[in-house]
C-alpha positions as semicolon CSV with decimal commas, in nm:
position;residue;x (nm);y (nm);z (nm)
1;M;-13,614;-10,352;12,064
2;N;-13,728;-10,304;12,423
3;S;-13,875;-9,968;12,467
4;T;-13,617;-9,848;12,748
5;T;-13,347;-9,958;12,540
6;S;-13,465;-9,702;12,244
7;H;-13,370;-9,433;12,460
8;T;-12,996;-9,533;12,446
9;L;-12,803;-9,230;12,340
10;H;-12,438;-9,326;12,306
11;R;-12,405;-9,705;12,306
12;R;-12,326;-9,724;11,965
13;H;-12,033;-9,475;11,980
14;L;-11,908;-9,365;12,323
15;P;-11,837;-8,985;12,301
16;Q;-11,555;-9,004;12,540
17;L;-11,376;-9,225;12,269
18;D;-11,321;-8,911;12,074
19;G;-11,119;-8,726;12,364
20;G;-11,186;-8,428;12,524
21;V;-11,250;-8,423;12,934
22;F;-11,538;-8,630;13,066
23;L;-11,585;-8,604;13,469
24;T;-11,739;-8,894;13,671
25;D;-11,819;-8,934;14,009
26;A;-11,625;-8,991;14,349
27;G;-11,640;-9,221;14,647
28;L;-12,014;-9,280;14,684
29;E;-12,001;-9,552;14,944
30;T;-11,732;-9,359;15,146
31;E;-11,918;-9,052;15,143
32;L;-12,258;-9,211;15,220
33;I;-12,098;-9,421;15,532
34;F;-11,878;-9,138;15,671
35;H;-12,001;-8,794;15,564
36;D;-12,434;-8,928;15,592
37;G;-12,342;-9,165;15,870
38;L;-12,548;-9,429;15,674
39;D;-12,541;-9,808;15,736
40;L;-12,457;-9,992;15,401
41;P;-12,431;-10,350;15,474
42;A;-12,175;-10,484;15,243
43;F;-12,120;-10,143;15,094
44;A;-12,423;-10,195;14,894
45;A;-12,551;-9,827;14,789
46;F;-12,807;-9,960;14,535
47;T;-13,043;-10,049;14,872
48;L;-13,085;-9,678;14,904
49;L;-13,303;-9,710;14,581
50;A;-13,588;-9,902;14,780
51;D;-13,737;-9,571;14,905
52;E;-13,793;-9,210;14,822
53;R;-13,585;-9,076;15,059
54;G;-13,242;-9,313;14,982
55;T;-13,351;-9,224;14,624
56;A;-13,370;-8,883;14,679
57;R;-13,006;-8,882;14,839
58;L;-12,864;-9,054;14,532
59;R;-13,017;-8,799;14,314
60;R;-12,852;-8,492;14,506
61;Y;-12,528;-8,684;14,485
62;Y;-12,544;-8,722;14,116
63;E;-12,657;-8,381;14,041
64;G;-12,391;-8,210;14,190
65;F;-12,167;-8,396;13,940
66;A;-12,404;-8,286;13,659
67;E;-12,356;-7,892;13,798
68;L;-11,975;-7,977;13,791
69;A;-11,981;-8,075;13,438
70;R;-12,238;-7,811;13,341
71;E;-12,006;-7,521;13,471
72;R;-11,726;-7,598;13,246
73;G;-11,848;-7,739;12,943
74;T;-11,739;-8,107;12,993
75;G;-11,871;-8,429;12,922
76;L;-11,976;-8,640;13,207
77;V;-12,022;-9,028;13,265
78;L;-12,285;-9,107;13,525
79;E;-12,205;-9,442;13,717
80;T;-12,512;-9,620;13,863
81;P;-12,494;-9,693;14,215
82;T;-12,459;-10,059;14,151
83;W;-12,119;-10,175;14,266
84;R;-12,281;-10,439;14,458
85;A;-12,571;-10,492;14,283
86;S;-12,460;-10,869;14,168
87;P;-12,610;-11,199;14,250
88;R;-12,365;-11,275;14,542
89;W;-12,401;-10,953;14,697
90;A;-12,761;-10,914;14,623
91;R;-12,833;-11,241;14,837
92;E;-12,612;-11,098;15,132
93;V;-12,884;-10,795;15,172
94;G;-13,178;-11,014;15,130
95;Y;-13,256;-10,927;14,743
96;D;-13,391;-11,212;14,544
97;D;-13,317;-11,221;14,157
98;A;-13,648;-11,039;14,095
99;A;-13,562;-10,751;14,335
100;L;-13,231;-10,759;14,188
101;D;-13,327;-10,710;13,844
102;Q;-13,547;-10,411;13,943
103;A;-13,330;-10,260;14,155
104;N;-13,038;-10,230;13,849
105;R;-13,298;-10,111;13,636
106;D;-13,436;-9,828;13,875
107;A;-13,057;-9,734;13,912
108;V;-13,082;-9,668;13,532
109;S;-13,383;-9,497;13,532
110;L;-13,271;-9,256;13,814
111;L;-12,966;-9,155;13,607
112;E;-13,177;-9,101;13,296
113;S;-13,387;-8,884;13,476
114;V;-13,064;-8,669;13,596
115;R;-12,961;-8,651;13,228
116;A;-13,271;-8,523;13,122
117;G;-13,233;-8,252;13,380
118;H;-12,949;-8,137;13,189
119;P;-13,039;-8,115;12,813
120;G;-12,776;-7,967;12,555
121;G;-12,431;-7,887;12,619
122;A;-12,154;-8,171;12,637
123;P;-12,284;-8,518;12,664
124;I;-12,366;-8,707;12,970
125;V;-12,315;-9,105;12,923
126;I;-12,480;-9,346;13,160
127;S;-12,263;-9,651;13,290
128;G;-12,389;-9,955;13,433
129;N;-12,152;-9,985;13,726
130;V;-12,058;-10,378;13,790
131;G;-11,822;-10,479;14,093
132;P;-11,634;-10,784;14,174
133;Q;-11,775;-11,099;14,271
134;D;-11,581;-11,127;14,578
135;D;-11,383;-10,866;14,797
136;A;-11,259;-10,568;14,600
137;Y;-10,898;-10,559;14,802
138;S;-10,819;-10,925;14,856
139;P;-11,085;-11,234;14,732
140;S;-11,085;-11,527;14,927
141;T;-11,207;-11,700;14,618
142;Q;-11,105;-11,643;14,230
143;M;-11,380;-11,746;13,927
144;D;-11,219;-11,871;13,588
145;A;-11,321;-11,686;13,292
146;D;-11,625;-11,910;13,204
147;R;-11,770;-11,879;13,599
148;A;-11,707;-11,504;13,582
149;H;-11,871;-11,482;13,210
150;E;-12,190;-11,666;13,362
151;Y;-12,181;-11,489;13,706
152;H;-12,193;-11,123;13,567
153;A;-12,390;-11,197;13,253
154;V;-12,675;-11,174;13,505
155;Q;-12,653;-10,802;13,561
156;I;-12,499;-10,701;13,254
157;G;-12,815;-10,866;13,061
158;T;-13,014;-10,632;13,290
159;F;-12,820;-10,333;13,174
160;A;-12,846;-10,430;12,804
161;S;-13,249;-10,388;12,825
162;T;-13,198;-10,045;12,954
163;A;-13,064;-9,706;12,848
164;A;-12,737;-9,755;13,002
165;D;-12,473;-9,674;12,716
166;L;-12,183;-9,887;12,830
167;V;-12,097;-10,110;13,152
168;T;-11,813;-10,048;13,362
169;A;-11,635;-10,324;13,590
170;M;-11,473;-10,144;13,897
171;T;-11,187;-10,263;14,136
172;L;-11,099;-10,568;13,944
173;T;-10,823;-10,754;14,106
174;Y;-10,772;-11,055;13,854
175;V;-10,741;-11,117;13,512
176;E;-10,984;-11,403;13,490
177;E;-11,300;-11,218;13,639
178;A;-11,187;-10,902;13,372
179;I;-11,207;-11,169;13,103
180;G;-11,545;-11,302;13,200
181;V;-11,691;-10,949;13,243
182;A;-11,588;-10,841;12,898
183;R;-11,714;-11,168;12,737
184;A;-12,066;-11,123;12,906
185;A;-12,075;-10,764;12,784
186;R;-11,985;-10,889;12,436
187;D;-12,232;-11,124;12,418
188;A;-12,504;-10,858;12,531
189;G;-12,391;-10,631;12,276
190;M;-12,286;-10,367;12,552
191;P;-11,967;-10,179;12,525
192;V;-11,747;-10,245;12,822
193;V;-11,476;-10,062;13,042
194;L;-11,271;-10,251;13,260
195;S;-11,109;-10,092;13,580
196;F;-10,835;-10,300;13,771
197;T;-10,709;-10,161;14,101
198;V;-10,361;-10,200;14,246
199;E;-10,127;-10,248;14,564
200;T;-9,889;-9,957;14,659
201;D;-9,631;-10,189;14,404
202;G;-9,880;-10,115;14,133
203;R;-9,946;-10,453;14,080
204;L;-10,309;-10,605;14,071
205;P;-10,381;-10,789;14,444
206;S;-10,312;-11,113;14,218
207;G;-9,959;-10,990;14,189
208;Q;-9,980;-10,950;13,815
209;S;-9,816;-10,640;13,657
210;L;-10,097;-10,407;13,535
211;G;-9,938;-10,407;13,184
212;E;-9,945;-10,822;13,168
213;A;-10,306;-10,784;13,301
214;I;-10,420;-10,556;13,032
215;E;-10,233;-10,717;12,745
216;Q;-10,371;-11,055;12,869
217;V;-10,721;-10,938;12,872
218;D;-10,717;-10,791;12,540
219;A;-10,563;-11,114;12,403
220;A;-10,829;-11,326;12,527
221;T;-11,113;-11,087;12,438
222;D;-10,990;-10,959;12,071
223;G;-10,953;-10,616;12,226
224;S;-11,306;-10,603;12,296
225;P;-11,301;-10,344;12,601
226;A;-11,367;-9,987;12,478
227;Y;-11,059;-9,884;12,716
228;Y;-10,907;-9,952;13,079
229;M;-10,942;-9,757;13,402
230;L;-10,753;-9,767;13,736
231;N;-10,955;-9,726;14,033
232;C;-10,924;-9,734;14,414
233;A;-10,555;-9,674;14,424
234;H;-10,342;-9,330;14,473
235;P;-10,137;-9,189;14,199
236;T;-9,815;-9,275;14,419
237;H;-9,904;-9,626;14,387
238;F;-9,883;-9,662;14,036
239;D;-9,719;-9,379;13,877
240;S;-9,371;-9,552;13,854
241;V;-9,509;-9,856;13,682
242;L;-9,651;-9,620;13,367
243;Q;-9,429;-9,683;13,080
244;P;-9,473;-9,365;12,863
245;G;-9,527;-9,521;12,502
246;A;-9,635;-9,852;12,522
247;A;-9,922;-9,991;12,389
248;W;-10,090;-10,126;12,717
249;V;-10,067;-9,753;12,836
250;D;-10,246;-9,614;12,564
251;R;-10,550;-9,826;12,656
252;I;-10,593;-9,658;12,985
253;G;-10,882;-9,411;12,931
254;G;-11,012;-9,327;13,272
255;L;-10,874;-9,277;13,642
256;R;-11,060;-9,282;13,987
257;A;-10,784;-9,238;14,234
258;N;-10,846;-9,281;14,592
259;A;-10,778;-8,960;14,826
260;S;-10,566;-9,146;15,030
261;T;-10,206;-9,310;15,015
262;C;-10,298;-9,587;15,235
263;S;-10,262;-9,931;15,119
264;H;-10,573;-10,143;15,120
265;A;-10,523;-10,319;15,437
266;E;-10,480;-9,990;15,610
267;L;-10,789;-9,847;15,452
268;D;-10,968;-10,183;15,554
269;E;-10,867;-10,112;15,916
270;A;-10,924;-9,750;15,902
271;E;-11,216;-9,636;16,143
272;A;-11,196;-9,263;15,990
273;L;-11,211;-9,119;15,659
274;D;-10,867;-9,027;15,500
275;E;-10,996;-8,754;15,259
276;G;-10,647;-8,654;15,173
277;D;-10,557;-8,325;15,005
278;P;-10,776;-8,232;14,698
279;A;-10,534;-7,966;14,525
280;D;-10,255;-8,236;14,569
281;L;-10,470;-8,514;14,422
282;A;-10,550;-8,296;14,103
283;A;-10,206;-8,184;14,080
284;R;-10,123;-8,576;14,049
285;Y;-10,378;-8,623;13,807
286;V;-10,218;-8,345;13,577
287;A;-9,851;-8,461;13,684
288;L;-10,002;-8,815;13,486
289;A;-10,105;-8,666;13,176
290;R;-9,780;-8,694;12,971
291;A;-9,779;-9,075;13,080
292;L;-10,145;-9,133;13,031
293;P;-10,206;-8,999;12,671
294;R;-10,535;-9,143;12,607
295;L;-10,680;-9,025;12,977
296;T;-11,051;-8,859;12,922
297;V;-11,218;-8,970;13,209
298;L;-11,168;-8,819;13,540
299;G;-11,303;-8,879;13,899
300;G;-11,221;-9,047;14,250
301;C;-11,285;-9,339;14,453
302;C;-11,281;-9,396;14,805
303;G;-11,229;-9,078;15,054
304;T;-11,295;-8,866;14,746
305;D;-11,618;-8,617;14,716
306;I;-11,711;-8,350;14,494
307;R;-11,447;-8,119;14,626
308;H;-11,165;-8,362;14,482
309;V;-11,343;-8,382;14,122
310;A;-11,400;-8,017;14,130
311;A;-11,016;-7,963;14,193
312;I;-10,934;-8,232;13,929
313;R;-11,143;-8,063;13,660
314;D;-10,976;-7,696;13,723
315;A;-10,629;-7,843;13,710
316;W;-10,695;-8,053;13,426
317;L;-10,871;-7,782;13,206
318;G;-10,610;-7,530;13,341
319;R;-10,341;-7,758;13,189
320;V;-10,505;-7,791;12,865
321;A;-10,579;-7,443;12,858
322;A;-10,194;-7,369;12,913
């Protein structure tokens, strides 16, 4: 076993599967672009790891969420800043294979150091974040499951040799890519979480219903994903399609909603950040509790920041206490 892998804490059993409340982070890329004024070619936040200043900025971002979790004794899932750190996108920002591999390793190492700075208390889980091979809203090309398996095995293989506890694939738009990611993770011995995005009608950008997508992936992978998530959509986009008591709904364990109610097309055209209303977003999370009984991982996506996650944390814990 690789010496880095030996420091893995939760790969054999993910603590969020036992219930409780686990926070995760928010809209990293939109915060860096709109709050900090940084230029992120291809939305590639992992490029900040190339120097000390960028790494320090990422550390401050994650430390804030670690403190949020510590304040109220919740668990925490930290996602590496590697949503774009896969071969296609790496080439677009000038990274060769060796540099890409190192960037993914550095991302995990950064989160290891954040976790080490918060010993004791509730668990902190490190997730290797995987993004789609094409556009996250409207992919121009789609891979079959075998090609997606081959493509994502590169990044997932790197994560398997680090201290990452699992991999999470976010903003997936069609089933075949999700199946490929799940198979690549299984081959690498990594727990995997799959997160779909949906349009304003609650369907995947591919047009498939959310329930059918989850059922199809589970059927094709023998139910290997640890759980599913939803990200990069507002609760008003999908609350009406959740079917209380349906088996596929019970597979949803995490939510990272957008601050904005805008569609993906509208967000693509936006020149200013729509930060929405943190209190309203938090209330909508609480309203989903009955429909999503397995929901344990709570965070945000585009337009959200630490204010939104703090509001979600407090509203959710208030519901639990009540």
